N, C-alpha and C positions, 0 to 999 in steps of 0.2 A: 613761751606761755604754756603752762602745764595743763593736762587734761586727765581727769580720773573718772571712773565709772561710779557715779553717786546715786544710781537709780534705786538701790536698796540700802541706803544708809539708815542709821538709827537716830531718832530724836533724843537729844541730851536730856530734855525735860521729862518726857513721858516714856521713853525707852521703846516706843513703837516704831515700825518701819516708816520712813519718810521718803516719798517719791519726789521726782524732780519738779513737777508742777506745783507742789506744796512745800518746797524746801527753801530754807534760809540757811546760807552757809556755803562753803566752809568758813568757820570763824576760828577762834583760838584753839590751837592744836587739833584742827580739823574736826570741830564739833558742828553738829547740824541741829536745826529746830524745825518743827512744823510752823507754818506761818501763824497758826492759832496759839502755839506754845511760846512764840517769841515775845515774851513779856518780862517785865522787871521781876527778879526773884524775890524782891521785898514787897512792893506795893501792887504788882500785877498790871502795871500800866503797859498798854500795847506799844511795842517798840518797832522801829524801822532801822535800816542800815545807817541812817543819819543820826538816829537818836540813842543807839545802844552804846554801853560802855562795858569794858572788862575790868576785873580787879587787877590792878597793876602791882599791888603789894604782894599777892600770893600767886605764883605761877601755876600752882596746881588747881586754882579756882577757875573753872571754865564757865561759870554762870554769867548771865548778862543782867545789866542793871540800867536803870534810868539815871539821869544826871544827878538827881537828888540823893540816890541811895548807893551810888558806887562807893565801895570802901576807900577811905583815904588814910594816909599815915599820920597826918597831923599838920597844923599850920606851920609854914616856913621850913619844912624839912623834906627834902627830896634828894636822896643820894643815889649813887650808881647801882647798888644792889637792888634798890626798890623798883627800878624799871628794868631790871634784868640785863644790864649791859656791863657788869663789872669786868668781864673778860675783855670787853672792848676798851675799857679804861686802862688796862694793863699794857697797852701797846707801848713798846719802847720808843723813846724819843730818838729819832734819827734824822740827820740832816737831809737824807735822801727823800724823806717824806714830809718835810715841814710845810711845803706849799700845798700838799693835798690833804693835810689833816684838818679836821673840824675841831676847833678849840673848845674844850669843856670849860666848866666854871671853876677852875682851880684844882679839880680832882684828877685831871689827866686829859688825854686826848683820844679821839676815835676817828677813824677815817673811812673812806668808801670801801676800802678793801676789807676792813674789819666787819663792816655791815653786810658784806657780800652783795652789794648792789652795783658794783662797778659795771657789770654787763649791761645794766639798765641805763646807767649814766653815759656809757660809751657806745650805746647802740648804734648811733649814726657812724661813728668811726669804724666800728667793727664791720658794718655792712659795706662801707666803702673799701675797707681793706680786703674783705673777702672777695671782692671783684678781682683783685690781683692774685688771688689764690693763696696768699700768705698773710699771717698776722704777726705783728711784732710782740713777743712775749715780754712781760715785765721781768727785769733782771732778778727779782726776788720771788718770782711767782711760785716756785716749787717748795721753798723752805720757809716762806713767811706764813705762819699758821696762827699767829696770836689773835685771840678774840674772834674766831670765825663762828658766825651763826647767820641763818638766812633771813630774808626780808619778812617772811611770815611770822617770825618771832616778835617783830616789832609791829605786826598787824598792818603792814604797809603794802602787802602784795596787791591788794585790790586797787590801791591808789596808783601804783606803778602801771598796772595794766590799763586802768582807765585813761591814763595819760596817753598811752599808745593808741587807744581806740578813738581819741579825739581827733586824730590825724585824718580820719575818713568818716564816712557816714556811719552813725551808730544804729545798727539794726537792733533796736530794743526788743527784748523778749517779754511779751505781755502774757499775763495769765489768761487761760481760756474764758470764753464768755460764760461758761457754766458757773464760774465763781461769783459773778455779780448779777446775772439774769437767769431766773428760773426758766427752764425749758417750757413748762406749762403756761407760764405767763406770756412768753413770746408766741407760743402756739395759739393762745387765746386771741391775741391781736391779729395773727394771721387768719384765723377763722372769721373774724370781723371783716378783714380785707377780702376774703374769699366770697363772703356773702355779697359785698359790694360788687365784686367782679361778676358773680353769677347774675346779679340784677342787670349789670351792664350788658352781658352777653344775651340775656333775654330781650333786652331793649334792642340790641342789634338784630336779633332774629325777627322780632316784630316789625322793625323797620324794613327789613329785606322782604318779608312776606307781604307787607302793605305795598311796597314799591313794585314787587313782582305782580301782585293782583291788579294794581292800577295800570301797569303797562299792558298786561294781558287784556284787560277790559278796553283799554285805549285802542289796541290793535284789532280786537274783535269788532269794535264799532267801525273802525276804518275799513276792515275787511268786508263787513256787511254792506257798507255804503258803496265801496268800489265794485263789489260783486253785483249789487242791485243796479248800479249804473251800467255795468257791462251787459247784464241780462236784458235790461230795458232796451238798450241799443240793438242787441241781437234780435229781440222780438219785433222791433219796428222794421228792421231790415228783412226779417223773415216774412212779414206781412206783404212786403212789396214783391216778393218772389214766390207767391203762392202757386202759380201755374207753371213754375220752372223747377222741377225736382233736382236737376243737376246743380243749379245755383244754390238751392237750399242745403244740399250736402256740403258744398264748399263753405257756406256760411257757418254750418254746424261745426265743421272741422276747425275753422278759424276761431270760432268762439271757444272751443275746447282748448286751443293753443293759447289764446289770450288769457283764459282763466288759469292755465298752468303757469304762464309767465307772471301773472299777477301774484299767484300764490308763492312762487319762487322769490319774486322781488320783495314781497311783504315779509317773508321769512328772513331774508338777508338783512333787511332794514331792522327787523325786530331783534335779531341776534346782535347786530352792531350797536343798537341802542342799549340792549341789555348789557353788553360788554362795557359800554361807556358808563352806564349807571352803576354797575358792579364796581368799577374802578373808583368812581366818586364816593360810593358808600364805603369802600375799603379805606380810602384816604381819611374819611371822616372817622371811621372806627379806629384807625391807627392813632389819630390825634387824640381821640377820647381815651383810648387805652393808655397812651403815654401820659396824659394829664392825670389819670387815676393812679398810675404807678408812681408818678411824681409825688402826689399827695400821700400815698401809702408809704413810700420810701421815707418821706419826711417824718411821718408818724412813727415808723419803726426806728429810725435814727434817734428821735426824741426819747423813746422808751429806753433804748440802749444807753444813751448818754446820761439819762437820769439815774439809772441803776449803777452805771459806771462811776458817776460822781459820788453817789452815796457810798459805794464801796471804797473809793479812794479816800474818803474822809476818815475811815477807820482802819483801812488795811493798805498794805503795799500792793500796787497793781502789777509790779514788774517782778520777773523771775531773776534771781542771781544764779546763773548756771556754772559758776566757777570760772567764768571767762572775764570777770571784772566789770560787768555791767552794774552800775550803781545809779540810784535815783538822782543824784545831784548832777549828772551829766545828761539826763534825758528830758525831752520836752514832751508833755502829754499830748495825745492825739486831740486835735481841736474839736470841741462840741459843736461849733458852728462852722459851716463851709467857708473857708477863706476866699478872698477875692482872687480872680485869676492873675497870675504873675509868672514870669519866666523862672524855671527852677534854677537854684544856685549850683546844684551838682548835676553833672551829665549822667547819662545812663551808665557809662563805663565806670564812673566813680561809685555808683550804687551797686552794680554788679558787672563783672566783665566776662562772665562765661555762664551760659545756661546750665552747665553741669552743677553749679551751686544749688540749683533747684531740683536735683535728681530725685531726692526723697519726696519733696513736695509734689513734683509732677506725678510720681507713682501713686501718691494718695489720690490725686484727681482721676487718674486712669482707673484705679480700683473702684472708686465711688461711682464712676460712670458705668461700670458693669452691673451695678445694683439698681433697684427701684426704690424710690422714696415717695411717700404720700404727701409730705408737706415740705415747703421751702425751709422751714425750721430744721427738720431732720436733715435735709440735703446740705444746707450750709454748715451745720454743726459737724457733720461728717467730714466736710471739706476743710474747715478751718479749726477744728477741735485741737489739732496738734500743731497749729501755726502760732508762733509767738509774735511775729512782726506784721505790720500792716502790709508790707511788700509780699510776704508769704501768703497772706489772706487773698490779696488781689491775684496773685499768681495761680492759686488753686482754682479760683473761679474762672479765670481766663483759660486755663488748661482743661477744665471740665467742659466748658463750652466748645473748645476746639476739638476735644476728643469725641464729644457727643455727636458731632457731624450732623447737626440739626437739619441741614438742607436736604439730606437724603433719608431722614427718618420716615417710617411708615406708621400711620395712626389708624386705629379703629374708627369707624364712622360715628358710633355712639360712644363718645368719650366724655365721661363725667369729670368734674373738677376734683372729686375726692379720690380719684384713681391715681396710681403712680405716674402714668404718662399724662394725666389730666393737668399736671403742673405745667406742661408745655403746650396746652391747648391753644394758647395765643400764637405759638409758632405754627400749629396746624391750620388755624383759621387765617393766618397772615396778618393778624392785628398786632402782633408783638414781634419786634425785630431782635437780632442778637444784642443790640445796644441797649434796648429797653430791658431785656432779660438780665444783662450784665449789671445794669444799674439796680435792678430789683434785688439781685443776689448780694450785691455790695452792701445794700442797706441792711440786710439780715446779718451781715458780718460787722456792721458798725463803721463802714467806710463811706466817705463822701464821694459821690460820683455824679457826673452830669452827662447828658446826651447832647452832643453838639451837631448842629445841622450846617451843611454847606455844600461845596462842590468837590468832586474827586476826579482824578484822572483814571477812571475805571474802564471796564470792558467796553470796547468800541472807540475809545478815545485815541486820537492820533495827534502828534505834535502840530501845533498851529491852529487847532480847533478853538473857537471862541465859546465861552460859557454864556450863551444868550438865551437859553431856555432851560427846561427842567430835565433834560436828558441825563445829565451827569450829577444830579442832586444825590446826596448821600448823608449818612449819619455815622457818628463814631462817639467814643467816650473819652472823658478825662477823669481819672481817679486820683484822689489826694493820698499819696503815699510818699514815704521818704522825705517828708517835710515840704512837699510841693505838688502841684497839679502835674500829672503826667498822662500822656496819650495811650489809649488802648484801642485796637481795632480787631475785635474778635472775629468778625466775618472774614477779613483778609488774612488773619492769623490761622484760620482753620484750613486744614489740608484734608488729606484722605488717608484711608487705611492702606498701608503697604502690606502685600502678601495676603490680602483679604480676598477670598474667592467670591464672596457675595457680601452685600451690606446687610448687617444683622437688623432684624425687625425691632421696632421699639418694644422694650420690655422683655425681649427674649434674652436668654442666657446661653452662651455658647463658649467654645474654647477660644481663649484669647492669647495663648502662648505664642502662636505663630504670627500674631499681629504686631506691627510696629506703627505707632501713631506719629505721623509727620505733622509739623506745624511750622509756622514762620515766626521765630522769636523776635524778628525786627519790629513786629507790631505790638509788642508788649513794652510799655514805658518808653516809647520812641522819643528821641530827642526832638524838640520843636524845629531846630534848624534842618533836620532831615524830613520830618513829617510834612513840612510846608511844601515840599516838592510834589506831593501827591494829594494833599488835602487843604482846602481853603475854607475856613469857617465864615459864616455870614456876619458874625460879630468879631471884629478885629482883635478884641482883647483875648479871645480864645486861640489866637495864633501862638500865644505864650512866647512871643519874641520881644526883645527890647525895642526893636525898630520894625513894627508891622509893615507888611507890603500891601500893595493894591491888587485888585483882581487882574489888572493888565500885567502887573509884574508876575503874578502866578501863572498866567497864560504863557509868558515868555520864558519861564524857568524850563530848563531841559527836562524832557520826559524820562525819568529814571525809575527803576524798579528796586525792590528791597535788596536784591543781590548786589546792586551797586554799592550800597552802604555796608553790606556784610563783608565784602572784599576790601573795604576801606578806600574805595576809589573816590576821586574828586577831580574837578575841572580846574586846571592851572590858569586858564585864561578867563578873565572876568567878562569878556564879550561872548562867551558861549551861550547861545540861546536855543530855544526849541526849534526855531526856524533859522537856518544858516543860509545867507545869501552868497551866491558865487560872484567872483569878479568877472571882468570882461572876457577872460579866457575860459570861463565856466568852472573855475576851481574854488573849492571851499575846503577848509581843514577843521576837523574835530580832534581835539587833543584831550586825552584822559591820563591822569597821573595815578600811579600805583604806590602804596606804602612800601617801605623797604622790605618788610618781612614777607610780602607777597610777590615780589619781582621774580623769584626763582620758580614759582609754581603757576602763575596765571598765564593762560593761553587765550587769545582773543580771536574771534572770527566776525564776519559781518555779512549782511545781505543788502543788496540795493535793488529796488523795484520802483516802478512808477507810482506816484502818490495816490492817484485816483483810480488805479486798477491793479490787478495782480500781475500785470505784465512785467517780466524781468529780463527782457531782451530788446536789443536795438539793432535793426538791420541784420538779424540772425546771430548777433553776438551777445553773450551774457553781460548784463550791466555790472556784474562783479568785476569785470576786467577794466572798468573805468574808476576803480578805487585802488589806491596804493596804501597798504597798511605797513607801518614800520615801527620799530621800537628803538629808542635811544635813551639809555639810562632808565629812569623810572617813568618815562612818557611813551605812551602808545599813540600814534597819530594815524588818522584815516583821512587821506587827501582824495577828495572826490573831484573828478573832471567830468562834468555833465556832457553827454554826447549831443544833446539838443536842448533847446529852451523848454522850460516846463518845470514841474515839481516832482521830486523824487523822495522816497522814504528810505533812510539809512537806518538799519537795525543792527546794533552791535551786541555780540554775544561774548560770554566768557565762561571759563571753567578753571578750577584749581586742580592741577594734577601734579604728581611727582614724576621726575624723570623716568623712574621705573615703570610707572603706569603708562606713560607715553610710549616708551620703547617696546611695549608688547604689541603695538600696532592695532590694538582693539579699538573699535569705534567709540568716540567720546560724545557725551551729551553736553551740548552747550545751551545755556539759558540766557535770555535777553537781559541786558543790564541797562540799556538806554536806547532811545530812538530819536531821530532828528528828521525834520523836513528840510530838504535841500532845494532851495528855490533858485532857478536860473531864469532871470527875466530877459536877459539880452546876451546872446552868444555871438562873439565876433571871430572866434577861432574854431576851426574844425578839429575836434579831438579824435585821435586814433586809440583803439583799445590797447591795453598792456598785453604783452605776449601771453599765450595760454599756458601759464605755469600752474603748479599746484596751488590750491587756495591757502590763504593765511598771510602772515607777515613776510615782508621783504627784508633782506639783510642778514648778517651773520649772528645777530644776538641770540636767536633761537638755538643755533648750533652750540654756542657756548653754554647757554642756560641748561639745555636738556642733554647734550651729548658730551660736554666738556671739550668741545672742539674750538680752539682759540684762533681767531684770524691773525695771521702775521702780516700780510700785505694789504688787505682791503677791509677796513672796519665799517664802511658805509654801505647802504643798500644800493645806491646808484654809483655805477662805475663808468668812467670815460676811458676808452681804450682805442688803440690803433687797430691794425688788422690782426694782431696777436695779443693774447693776454695770459698772464700766469698768476693764479691764485694759490696762496699757501696757507695752511693751517697747522697748528701743533696739537697733537692728541694729549690730553691730560689723563685719559684712561683708555683701556684697550677697545678699539673699534675695528671692524673688519668689513670687507666686501663693499667698498665705495662704488658709487655709480653716479654719473652726471648726465643730464639730458639738456639739449639746447633747443630753444623755441624761438620762432620768428613768425610774425604775421604773414600769412600767404605762402608759407613754406612748410612742407610736411616734416614731421619730427624725424622720420627715418632718414631723410636726405641729409640731416644735420648731424647725425650720430657720429659719422667718421671724423668730424672736426673737433671732437672733445676727447681728451685722454687724461689719465691720472696715474700717479705713482706714489709709493710710500717708502720713505727712507728709513734707515736703521735708527735714526734719532727721533722717530715718531713724527716726522713732518710729512704732511700730505700735500701734494702739488697737483693742481688741475691746470692743464694747458689747453687753450682754446685758440683755434685758427679760424677767423671769420671768413666765410666765402665771399661776402660782400658787405658793403657799408649798411648801417641801419641799426634798429633797436632789437636787442635780443634779451631773452630771459634764460637764466641758467638755474636748473633744479639740481640739488645735490642730495643723495640718499646714502644712508649707511645703516649699520646695525651694530649692537654691542655684543661682544663675545660673552655668552652666558656661562653658567656654572657647569661643572662636570656631571655627566650622566653616570648611571650605575655601570655601564659597559666601558667607562673610561673616556668616552668621547665628550666633546663640548656641545652644550645646547646652543642652538642658534636662534636669535630672534628674527622676526620679519624685517625686511628692508623698510626703513621708515624715513619719511621726508625730514631732512636735516635743516636746510635753509635754501634761500634762492636770492639771486642777484639780478638787477636790471642793468643791462650793459648797453651803452651807446658806442658803436664802433664807427670810426671815420679815419680817413687818411691823415687828417691834421693832428690827431692825438698821438 
């Protein structure tokens, strides 16, 4: 598929410069037209890519015509030269090509080779052959030159490319909103909305003042009554103690203390009631704001759709940017919000790498550095260069995540017509990320809804029931790419990396050193992944073919976005948020890795008591009651509870290259999933594993990161007699091996003399262990890779790094 720079082409009709947003073409012989100049040369009828015709009688005529005025040769006469394919008709008849020729009407033949479209016809074959690194050439490929001309000469280049585009989602490029909706008209509606919003905020302020006044009067009356009661009692008691000054002094001190206690108690009660009242008022204000934004968003969408429809009646709404987008393969964006339904295409089919949005994201970052006084200005700056609905949603999502609204600082006296006044709802707490996203989407002409439900958010632990409002949350669904798709701006927002301080709202500063992090998982998240963390109150907004119940949601494993980013999944259907142990106290969690991640993913874990932060049992770390192993693409965590009760298993992961691991530098691991391990009845006393280095057991890590391939023992668990020999083959240079032996109750130093190793000339490493007594042992193996040469000719040495470990059961019977 070819690309050319058409940004400053010339219009064939008016000879003026034509830019991409207003360009039709390339057409015949790479001619271009302004969309306004794309009319029939005879009658001036407005044309589209579906209704225009070229003069097929004269090749030099590059004009465009309607169907009524396109020049014709005459009735019943159409020969080879008239359609410009005489050279193709001169193809010699050969038996070698008879099956691939397209028969003409008695004048001759022309084939796919003559039309130069064989690459398009054989695209699938070529792609499959290219996988083998070779392609079989046609026996006449180099000397067969009859009738060669390219597909553009027959004006079928667009059709060929359109066919390719139909294989995946069609990211239609639409003309900017400026084409069909005047900025002043949109701003006028926004000003109407702002007045409604001002009225609503004034109403909020009056309600708060009235409630505050009522509460102050209520507590003042109560204070006066209580103080009067206290004083009356004091005066009565004082009358009975007239002739005893010492007792009067005691009564006076007691009265002063009781008055102070009353004042303190009344203040606490007042503050508590005020906090409760403020919370109720805020809930009411949020609901009222959301209802107003819902109404205003509908009105804004109605305005945009009305103007859009009017424009589409007379003009082409879509851009043809030379990549083959044509109107006949596009579905217009719906004017009415479709009913919720599962998307036909997954997120991966819509886009498979955030880098596709690099330019779009940069627009959002740049706009976030500036101030805007109206939503109209803000959204037009964001989506003015976006052609598809996905790009529009993306810039809004990234602007919100970049803006870091949770940490913004606002002036106390913030008017609605100031740059940061746009976000006063965020300042007052009446407008959430989700309501703001919906509002901005309406200005861009996108359907968006706010969904309410439960989420496994901060403070949630696996096994918790959703019985109250603790974990109530909201999120969005936006209609893009032909379907409703989830967006969670709040969870997608991260922080500024390398930022020494958070910039104040409206302030301008250097941004070169800042890198904006965000979580792409929460943009257009697939429903089958989203349901692990979010459960809507309305089941249709699960966007699943088979919706689940709230109990099902509670039982789903507690996973984080990184779980899906690494492509992890649970191979066992019985994997639940709460895993129950068997009678021996054992439970196993298994996680599967995709093939492309097996060589880079490293896992770790932590085990602690469920109801406390305690991570030890009888002075032993609970980590030593978990055996982590990797076999193939499965990483398994087998937990052996040391006592009855509940435990929390937190599993971490990180993707690193062998080179990064071999440096020995500390690595940051992030949680991918958590489980509650419930041991209700323990009939077997479990002993901890030997105190080896943390991480997985078995030789898989040695092969994956060090290229050390086990020859004798491929499993993590080894059964041996009183002696054991382990052998590995080096696939790349390693040096300075070391092995340490561990056994519960025995010092490591005492066991060091029972382990030795040797390296043979054929790169085989042998470890020999002589066990001093029967029992369970752990063997840690360390090594390092021989680095590159230094300037002085010596070799750089990496740090000794843990390579792998074995669990060995030694007994006389083996």
